[in-house]
C-alpha positions as a Markdown table, in Angstrom:
| # | Residue | x | y | z |
|---|---|---|---|---|
| 1 | Met | 4.5 | -9.3 | -5.4 |
| 2 | Trp | 4.7 | -6.4 | -7.7 |
| 3 | Pro | 6.1 | -8.8 | -10.7 |
| 4 | Glu | 6.0 | -5.9 | -12.7 |
| 5 | Leu | 9.3 | -4.4 | -10.6 |
| 6 | Phe | 11.1 | -7.5 | -10.2 |
| 7 | Arg | 10.2 | -7.7 | -14.3 |
| 8 | Ile | 11.4 | -3.8 | -14.5 |
| 9 | Ile | 14.7 | -4.6 | -12.7 |
| 10 | Ala | 16.0 | -7.9 | -14.8 |
| 11 | Lys | 15.3 | -6.0 | -18.5 |
| 12 | Gln | 17.7 | -2.8 | -15.9 |
| 13 | Asn | 19.7 | -5.7 | -16.1 |
| 14 | Gly | 19.2 | -6.9 | -19.9 |
| 15 | Arg | 17.8 | -10.1 | -18.1 |
| 16 | Ser | 13.7 | -11.2 | -19.6 |
| 17 | Leu | 12.2 | -12.9 | -16.8 |
| 18 | Ser | 8.1 | -14.1 | -16.9 |
| 19 | Asp | 5.5 | -14.1 | -14.8 |
| 20 | Asp | 6.4 | -17.9 | -14.0 |
| 21 | Asp | 10.2 | -17.1 | -13.8 |
| 22 | Ile | 9.4 | -14.3 | -11.2 |
| 23 | Gln | 7.0 | -16.5 | -9.6 |
| 24 | Ala | 10.1 | -18.9 | -9.2 |
| 25 | Leu | 12.2 | -16.7 | -7.6 |
| 26 | Ser | 14.0 | -17.0 | -3.9 |
| 27 | Tyr | 12.4 | -15.1 | -1.2 |
| 28 | Glu | 16.4 | -14.1 | -1.5 |
| 29 | Glu | 16.8 | -13.9 | -4.5 |
| 30 | Lys | 14.0 | -10.3 | -4.9 |
| 31 | Ala | 15.8 | -9.1 | -1.8 |
| 32 | Thr | 18.3 | -9.5 | -3.8 |
| 33 | Met | 17.0 | -6.9 | -6.8 |
| 34 | Leu | 16.1 | -4.9 | -4.6 |
| 35 | Arg | 19.3 | -3.5 | -2.0 |
| 36 | Asn | 20.3 | -3.3 | -5.8 |
| 37 | Asp | 18.8 | -1.3 | -7.1 |
| 38 | Pro | 17.2 | 0.5 | -3.8 |
| 39 | Val | 16.1 | 3.9 | -5.7 |
| 40 | Leu | 13.4 | 2.6 | -8.3 |
| 41 | Ala | 12.1 | 0.2 | -5.4 |
| 42 | Ala | 10.9 | 3.2 | -3.9 |
| 43 | Arg | 10.2 | 5.2 | -6.5 |
| 44 | His | 8.0 | 2.1 | -7.5 |
| 45 | Phe | 6.5 | 1.5 | -3.7 |
| 46 | Asp | 5.9 | 5.5 | -3.9 |
| 47 | His | 3.8 | 5.0 | -7.7 |
| 48 | Arg | 1.9 | 2.6 | -6.0 |
| 49 | Leu | 1.7 | 4.4 | -2.5 |
| 50 | Lys | -0.4 | 7.2 | -4.5 |
| 51 | Ala | -1.8 | 5.3 | -6.8 |
| 52 | Phe | -3.9 | 3.2 | -4.3 |
| 53 | Phe | -4.0 | 6.8 | -2.7 |
| 54 | Thr | -5.5 | 8.3 | -5.6 |
| 55 | Asp | -7.6 | 5.3 | -7.2 |
| 56 | Val | -8.5 | 4.0 | -4.8 |
| 57 | Leu | -9.8 | 5.9 | -1.7 |
| 58 | Met | -10.3 | 9.0 | -3.0 |
| 59 | Arg | -12.8 | 6.9 | -6.0 |
| 60 | Gly | -15.0 | 6.0 | -3.5 |
| 61 | Ser | -13.6 | 3.7 | -0.9 |
| 62 | Ala | -15.3 | 1.0 | 1.7 |
| 63 | Leu | -14.8 | 3.6 | 4.6 |
| 64 | Gly | -16.3 | 5.5 | 2.5 |
| 65 | Pro | -16.3 | 9.3 | 1.2 |
| 66 | Val | -12.7 | 10.0 | 2.3 |
| 67 | Lys | -12.2 | 14.2 | 3.2 |
| 68 | His | -8.2 | 14.4 | 3.7 |
| 69 | Tyr | -5.5 | 12.1 | 3.9 |
| 70 | Phe | -1.7 | 11.9 | 5.5 |
| 71 | Tyr | 0.8 | 9.3 | 5.2 |
| 72 | Arg | 4.9 | 9.2 | 6.6 |
| 73 | Val | 6.6 | 6.4 | 5.0 |
| 74 | Glu | 9.3 | 5.1 | 7.2 |
| 75 | Phe | 12.4 | 2.4 | 6.2 |
| 76 | Gln | 12.6 | 0.1 | 8.2 |
| 77 | Met | 16.4 | -1.5 | 9.5 |
| 78 | Arg | 16.6 | -3.3 | 6.2 |
| 79 | Gly | 15.1 | -0.9 | 3.9 |
| 80 | Ser | 11.6 | -2.2 | 3.5 |
| 81 | Pro | 8.9 | 1.2 | 3.0 |
| 82 | His | 6.5 | 1.1 | 5.0 |
| 83 | Thr | 3.1 | 3.1 | 5.5 |
| 84 | His | 1.4 | 5.3 | 8.1 |
| 85 | Cys | -1.5 | 6.9 | 7.5 |
| 86 | Leu | -4.7 | 8.9 | 8.8 |
| 87 | Ile | -8.4 | 8.8 | 7.2 |
| 88 | Trp | -10.8 | 11.6 | 7.3 |
| 89 | Thr | -14.2 | 10.9 | 5.6 |
| 90 | Ser | -17.0 | 13.2 | 5.4 |
| 91 | Asp | -20.1 | 11.4 | 6.7 |
| 92 | Gly | -18.0 | 9.8 | 10.0 |
| 93 | Pro | -18.7 | 9.8 | 13.6 |
| 94 | Asp | -16.9 | 12.8 | 15.2 |
| 95 | Met | -14.6 | 11.5 | 17.3 |
| 96 | Asn | -14.3 | 13.9 | 20.2 |
| 97 | Ser | -18.3 | 13.1 | 21.3 |
| 98 | Ala | -19.3 | 10.1 | 19.5 |
| 99 | Thr | -20.1 | 7.1 | 21.7 |
| 100 | Ser | -18.0 | 4.2 | 21.2 |
| 101 | Ala | -21.3 | 2.8 | 19.9 |
| 102 | Glu | -21.9 | 4.4 | 17.1 |
| 103 | Ile | -18.1 | 4.9 | 15.9 |
| 104 | Glu | -18.0 | 1.0 | 15.6 |
| 105 | Thr | -22.0 | 1.2 | 14.5 |
| 106 | Tyr | -20.8 | 3.7 | 12.1 |
| 107 | Phe | -17.6 | 0.9 | 11.0 |
| 108 | Ser | -19.3 | -2.3 | 11.3 |
| 109 | Ser | -22.3 | -0.5 | 8.6 |
| 110 | Asn | -19.2 | 0.5 | 6.3 |
| 111 | Val | -16.1 | -2.1 | 6.2 |
| 112 | Asp | -16.6 | -4.5 | 4.4 |
| 113 | Phe | -13.4 | -7.1 | 5.2 |
| 114 | Lys | -13.6 | -9.1 | 8.8 |
| 115 | Tyr | -10.5 | -9.9 | 10.9 |
| 116 | Gln | -10.0 | -13.2 | 11.0 |
């Protein structure tokens, strides 16, 4: 989970962590590092989220050409951020008039991944 974030946090505390060091950290050690620097963790999440939308979704998505998007960041009880989003594609079916079969056909022909 985002080794660069743990590398930055460690560096701010005078430590240097390799990828192997980060991979060897326990869940509790990683959680403690994040809890000790919540501002950096939140800013890093925000940066990666914005990069995902601008660099991945807007520049060619498995969903088709994205016309608009909206997202909202929420924080869980322990402070972990997560996002809810809506994505409008320019070639998607009209959700007010399309049949279930048309919607299913659109997604099955545009989305590359399969649910397991």
